[in-house]
GUSEPA-841956 format. One record per atom (N, C-alpha, C): residue number from 1; x, y, z; atom name. Coordinates in Angstrom, 2 decimals, decimal comma. Layout:
<recs>
  num       px       py       pz  atomo
  NUM        X        Y        Z     CA
...
</recs>
This chain:
<recs>
  num       px       py       pz  atomo
    1    98,68   -55,67    70,77      N
    1    97,75   -56,99    70,71     CA
    1    96,35   -56,60    70,67      C
    2    95,76   -55,73    71,39      N
    2    94,49   -55,51    71,38     CA
    2    93,88   -54,84    69,98      C
    3    94,93   -54,11    69,42      N
    3    94,34   -53,60    68,10     CA
    3    94,25   -54,76    67,12      C
    4    95,08   -55,76    67,23      N
    4    95,03   -56,96    66,24     CA
    4    93,50   -57,66    66,63      C
    5    93,37   -57,87    67,88      N
    5    91,99   -58,31    68,24     CA
    5    90,78   -57,44    67,58      C
    6    90,87   -56,40    67,85      N
    6    89,81   -55,45    67,39     CA
    6    89,65   -55,57    65,84      C
    7    90,79   -55,73    65,22      N
    7    90,81   -55,65    63,75     CA
    7    90,17   -57,06    63,21      C
    8    90,33   -58,16    63,89      N
    8    89,96   -59,44    63,58     CA
    8    88,36   -59,55    63,78      C
    9    88,00   -58,89    65,00      N
    9    86,61   -58,76    65,38     CA
    9    85,75   -57,95    64,29      C
   10    86,40   -56,89    64,00      N
   10    85,70   -55,96    63,02     CA
   10    85,47   -56,59    61,78      C
   11    86,52   -57,45    61,25      N
   11    86,44   -57,96    60,09     CA
   11    85,27   -59,07    60,16      C
   12    85,21   -59,90    61,07      N
   12    84,23   -60,97    61,28     CA
   12    82,97   -60,38    61,50      C
   13    82,74   -59,51    62,31      N
   13    81,36   -58,76    62,33     CA
   13    80,91   -58,04    61,08      C
   14    81,80   -57,35    60,50      N
   14    81,46   -56,80    59,33     CA
   14    81,11   -57,75    58,20      C
   15    81,79   -58,84    58,11      N
   15    81,24   -59,83    56,96     CA
   15    79,95   -60,34    57,31      C
   16    79,74   -60,62    58,61      N
   16    78,51   -61,06    59,07     CA
   16    77,21   -60,18    58,77      C
   17    77,52   -58,89    58,97      N
   17    76,66   -57,74    58,59     CA
   17    76,49   -57,70    57,23      C
   18    77,34   -57,93    56,44      N
   18    77,29   -57,95    54,97     CA
   18    76,54   -58,98    54,42      C
   19    76,81   -60,20    54,98      N
   19    75,95   -61,32    54,54     CA
   19    74,50   -61,35    54,93      C
   20    74,27   -60,80    56,22      N
   20    72,81   -60,71    56,69     CA
   20    72,07   -59,51    55,67      C
   21    72,81   -58,50    55,21      N
   21    72,17   -57,51    54,28     CA
   21    72,03   -58,07    53,10      C
   22    72,91   -58,86    52,58      N
   22    72,82   -59,45    51,18     CA
   22    71,60   -60,39    51,08      C
   23    71,41   -61,19    52,05      N
   23    70,41   -62,07    52,36     CA
   23    69,08   -61,63    52,43      C
   24    68,87   -60,48    53,15      N
   24    67,75   -59,81    53,21     CA
   24    67,27   -58,98    51,96      C
   25    68,32   -58,70    51,26      N
   25    67,90   -58,01    49,92     CA
   25    67,47   -59,05    48,81      C
   26    68,11   -60,20    48,97      N
   26    67,65   -61,35    48,05     CA
   26    66,19   -61,74    48,52      C
   27    65,73   -61,95    49,80      N
   27    64,73   -62,33    50,14     CA
   27    63,62   -61,35    49,82      C
   28    63,70   -60,01    49,89      N
   28    62,86   -59,17    49,40     CA
   28    62,61   -59,57    47,88      C
   29    63,35   -59,95    47,17      N
   29    63,07   -60,16    45,76     CA
   29    62,13   -61,32    45,49      C
   30    61,90   -62,21    46,41      N
   30    61,04   -63,16    46,36     CA
   30    61,75   -64,55    45,88      C
   31    61,00   -65,55    45,53      N
   31    61,66   -66,83    45,51     CA
   31    62,49   -66,99    44,15      C
   32    62,32   -66,22    43,28      N
   32    63,21   -66,09    42,03     CA
   32    64,45   -65,57    42,24      C
   33    64,59   -64,56    42,99      N
   33    65,80   -63,84    43,38     CA
   33    66,71   -64,66    44,14      C
   34    66,26   -65,82    44,86      N
   34    67,20   -66,52    45,56     CA
   34    67,46   -67,77    44,95      C
   35    66,86   -68,04    43,77      N
   35    67,19   -69,30    42,98     CA
   35    68,54   -69,22    42,45      C
   36    69,08   -70,37    42,28      N
   36    70,50   -70,54    41,76     CA
   36    70,51   -70,35    40,28      C
   37    69,36   -70,86    39,65      N
   37    69,42   -70,60    38,23     CA
   37    68,85   -69,43    37,63      C
   38    68,46   -68,50    38,48      N
   38    67,70   -67,19    38,28     CA
   38    68,00   -66,49    36,93      C
   39    69,27   -66,38    36,61      N
   39    69,69   -65,76    35,32     CA
   39    69,28   -66,37    34,19      C
   40    69,13   -67,80    34,10      N
   40    68,91   -68,38    32,97     CA
   40    67,53   -69,09    33,09      C
   41    66,59   -68,64    34,03      N
   41    65,45   -69,21    34,27     CA
   41    64,26   -68,71    33,30      C
   42    63,43   -69,40    32,78      N
   42    62,30   -69,31    32,04     CA
   42    61,06   -69,39    32,86      C
   43    61,11   -68,99    34,11      N
   43    59,89   -68,93    34,95     CA
   43    59,22   -70,32    34,76      C
   44    59,88   -71,49    34,81      N
   44    59,27   -72,71    34,51     CA
   44    58,78   -73,24    35,90      C
   45    59,22   -72,55    36,98      N
   45    58,84   -72,95    38,32     CA
   45    57,21   -72,58    38,47      C
   46    56,94   -71,45    37,77      N
   46    55,48   -71,01    38,07     CA
   46    54,54   -71,92    37,16      C
   47    55,03   -72,37    35,98      N
   47    54,22   -73,19    34,93     CA
   47    54,31   -74,50    35,17      C
   48    55,12   -74,96    35,90      N
   48    55,08   -76,45    36,36     CA
   48    53,95   -77,00    36,89      C
   49    53,47   -78,32    36,70      N
   49    52,46   -78,78    37,22     CA
   49    53,09   -79,70    38,31      C
   50    53,04   -79,35    39,41      N
   50    54,01   -80,08    40,60     CA
   50    53,35   -81,42    40,76      C
   51    51,89   -81,55    40,86      N
   51    51,29   -82,76    41,25     CA
   51    51,59   -83,73    40,33      C
   52    51,95   -83,49    38,90      N
   52    52,19   -84,37    37,92     CA
   52    53,58   -84,82    37,98      C
   53    54,35   -83,90    38,39      N
   53    55,74   -84,28    38,59     CA
   53    56,20   -85,10    39,90      C
   54    55,61   -84,83    40,90      N
   54    55,47   -85,79    42,01     CA
   54    54,84   -87,19    41,71      C
   55    53,80   -87,14    41,12      N
   55    53,27   -88,37    40,75     CA
   55    54,28   -89,38    39,91      C
   56    54,83   -88,59    38,92      N
   56    55,80   -89,48    38,01     CA
   56    57,06   -89,86    38,74      C
   57    57,51   -88,99    39,58      N
   57    58,66   -89,37    40,51     CA
   57    58,30   -90,44    41,37      C
   58    57,22   -90,60    41,86      N
   58    56,84   -91,53    42,83     CA
   58    56,55   -92,96    42,13      C
   59    56,24   -92,89    40,86      N
   59    55,94   -94,13    40,08     CA
   59    57,39   -94,94    39,77      C
   60    58,28   -94,03    39,71      N
   60    59,60   -94,53    39,06     CA
   60    60,10   -95,31    40,31      C
   61    60,27   -94,90    41,34      N
   61    61,18   -95,49    42,81     CA
   61    60,32   -94,98    44,04      C
   62    59,14   -95,45    44,35      N
   62    58,47   -94,94    45,57     CA
   62    59,45   -95,15    46,74      C
   63    60,33   -96,25    46,77      N
   63    61,06   -96,42    47,98     CA
   63    62,06   -95,50    48,23      C
   64    62,48   -94,55    47,27      N
   64    63,46   -93,62    47,33     CA
   64    62,99   -92,49    48,17      C
   65    61,53   -92,43    48,20      N
   65    61,08   -91,20    49,13     CA
   65    60,57   -91,56    50,27      C
   66    60,60   -93,15    50,64      N
   66    60,09   -93,15    52,13     CA
   66    61,31   -94,28    52,64      C
   67    62,19   -93,56    53,37      N
   67    63,30   -94,23    53,95     CA
   67    62,91   -95,04    55,33      C
   68    61,68   -94,97    55,78      N
   68    61,19   -95,60    56,84     CA
   68    60,75   -97,03    56,92      C
   69    60,52   -97,35    55,59      N
   69    60,11   -98,62    55,26     CA
   69    61,29   -99,68    55,33      C
   70    61,12  -100,74    55,95      N
   70    62,02  -101,91    56,31     CA
   70    62,10  -102,82    55,01      C
   71    63,12  -103,12    54,65      N
   71    63,20  -104,28    53,46     CA
   71    63,90  -105,27    54,03      C
   72    63,23  -106,72    53,85      N
   72    63,85  -107,81    54,31     CA
   72    64,73  -108,55    53,53      C
</recs>
């Protein structure tokens, strides 16, 4: 039985070490390496005018971004 426990423990810690290694490798690549759409990205994140995008989003429905306001 101790062998089975060691086997399960080594699998769990091995996967944790692998996940940590994979995360650090992606983090070293910068924000685009960790992005979900990185393979199809046209680097639009860098070219976007975020102030304009936020202003347009707030004009559409400002209450969606402020959940602290009470509605009667």
